[in-house]
N, C-alpha and C positions, 0 to 999 in steps of 0.2 A: 671847357674845351667846346667851340660851337661846332654844333652838327653842321654839314651840309646840305643843303636843301637837295632835295629829288630833281635830276633834270629832266627838263621838258623832252619827248623823244624827238629824233629824227624823223624825216620825211619816210624814209624806208621802215623804221621801227614803228610809225603810225601805220602805214598802211600794213603792215604785218599784223598789227593787233586789230585794227579794222576786219580784216581777213578772217584773223582767229574767230570774232565775233560773228562773224557770216556765217562761217563752219557750226558754230555752236549751234545759233538760230536753226539754221537748216537740218542738223543731223538728225533732230528726232522723227519729223516727217519723213525723211529718207530712209532710215532705220525701222521704221513702221512699214513702207511698202515692200522694203528686201524682207524684213517678215513675213508678210502676209505671201508672199511670192514664193518662201519657201515652204510654207502651209501646203500650197495648192501643189507645189511638187510634191511633197512628200507623200508616197501611196499609205501610208498609214496614218494621214489625217485628212481623209478625204473627208468623215464626217463634219471637219470644219471649213470646207470649201467658201459657204455661205458668208461665215464671219470673215472668213480672210480675204474673200473679196470687197466684202465692206471695210474692211482695215483699210484695204489698198484705195479704193474710192476715196475714203474721207481725208487720207494722209496726202494723197495726190492733190487734191483741192487746197488742202492747206499749205502744201509745197509751193503750188502754183501761185497763191495770193501773197506767200512769204516774197517770192523771189520776185515778183511783180511790185509788190511795197519796197522792196531793197532797191530795186533797180533805179528809182525813182529819188528815194531815201539818202543813197552812197554813192550810185554810180552815175556816170555821166549821162543816161537817158535820153540818147539819139541826140539832137541837135537843138530841141526845142528850147528855146529863151524864156516862152510863157507856157502854163499849164492852164487847162480848164480846171475849174475847182471841182465841177461834177467827178471830175476822172479822180483828183485826189481825197476826194468823199470816197468814193466806191473802194479806192484802195486802202484806205482808212477803216472801212468797215471790213474788208476782207480779211486784214491784222486781225480785227478784234473779235472775228469769230472764231479765235484760237484761244481767246483771253477770258481771264474772269471776269474784267470789269466792262461795263456797258459807255460807247462812245455817244458823245452829246455835241452835235455838230453845229454849231451858230458861226458861219464866215459868211460875212456881208458880200467881198469882193469878187465877182465873178470870176475872174483868171488872177493869177501869180506868176512872179517872177521865178525864175529858176532859184534863188535863194529864198525865197519865200516858201515857194513849195516845199525845199527839202527840211527849211527850218519846220513848217506844217508837220509834216511826218514823222520828223524825231521828236517834236513834240507829244504826239500822240502816244508814240512808242513809249517814251520815258514816261509820261501819265500813267500806261498799264503797268508798266514797271512800280511804281509808285503805289500802287494797290494790290499788294499779295494776297490781300483776302476777299478780292471784289470790290466793286463800289461803282461811282460814275466818273469819268472822265469829260471835261466840256472844254471841247476847242472855240475859242472865241476871237475871230480876226473883224478888224474894221480899219476903214482909212480915217486919218484924223489930220486934216490938212495935209502937210507934206511927208506926212508918217503914215506907216501902218503899225498898227499894234494887235500884237498877238498874245496870247497867253491861254493858260491849259488849267484847269482846275480838277485836281485827282481830290473826291473826297470818298471816304469809306474806313472801315475798321483798320486800325494801324496804316493807314496812309503814312509813307515816309520818305525821304529821300537819302540815299545810302552817303554817308561820310565823302567817297570815291565819287558819289556823282557831283556832289556839292564842289568839289576840288575842279572837277571836269567843268563844270559850269561856268568855274570862275576863273577859267584859263589856266590852273596849277597842275602841277604835277601829281601823279598818282602816289599817295603815302603806301598805307598800307589798304588792302581791300581786293577787289577782282577787277581784273584790267579790262574785262569786257562790257563792266556797266560803267567805267571811267570813262572808255576811248568813245564812246558814244556822246556823253555827254562834253567830252572835251571836243570831240569833231564839231558838235553846234555850235558852240561857242566861235570855234574858228569861222565856221560860216557865217556866223553874226557878227563877226569882228571885221572879216575881209567885206561885207556887202555895208560895212560903215554902220553898223545896230550897236546896240546895248542887249542885254540880258540881264534879269535878276532872277531870284527865287525867295520863296518864303516856306515854311512849315511848321504845323503845329495844330493841335486840337481836330486830329485826324482829317487833317486839309492840307492840301499840299499845292503852291501857285508857283509856274514859272512862266515869266513874262518878257517878250520879246519887243524891242522896236527896232523897226527896219525903215529906210527912206522909203517911201513910196514910188 
């Protein structure tokens, strides 16, 4: 008997999965801030006040960087149709301050359309996720004729693409795995497809590449 392939999520389900991923990403710094406030308010923990303030400050910066990043990567991000690449770099660097990997930014164009901007940010976040032990993630973007070529190369110990990420990048429904990883990859595949582009990927020898071609 042939098994029925998993169905792709309906729009409401996709929105719920994306919301769950964002909540997961934001809960850690938020919880750390709350813990710091609890320590300050605890009369028996006043000797830890300086440590608590440090926790609040660092976690607030992390939360702020994540919120600004997600606003462009996943949200409407105001009404801008084009983005200054310097702003995208700043958002990406803010994200990587919380990651084990280092970011190498090699982007030639000075501005990016909304689909290209969202693609860049999702690529750099996926690249960081492909480096669980740290390493280097290099984003390369350049114009070639009427196309925009975007690729992110992750190199490092145990660099890998989870099966659910591969399924998402290929526009397939998730089988087994973590929905939070799948939904971002699938969301990226939708952005690329809606813009009339293509996406490919390869992994091996502690190196992962995700490449996208978009109309310029």
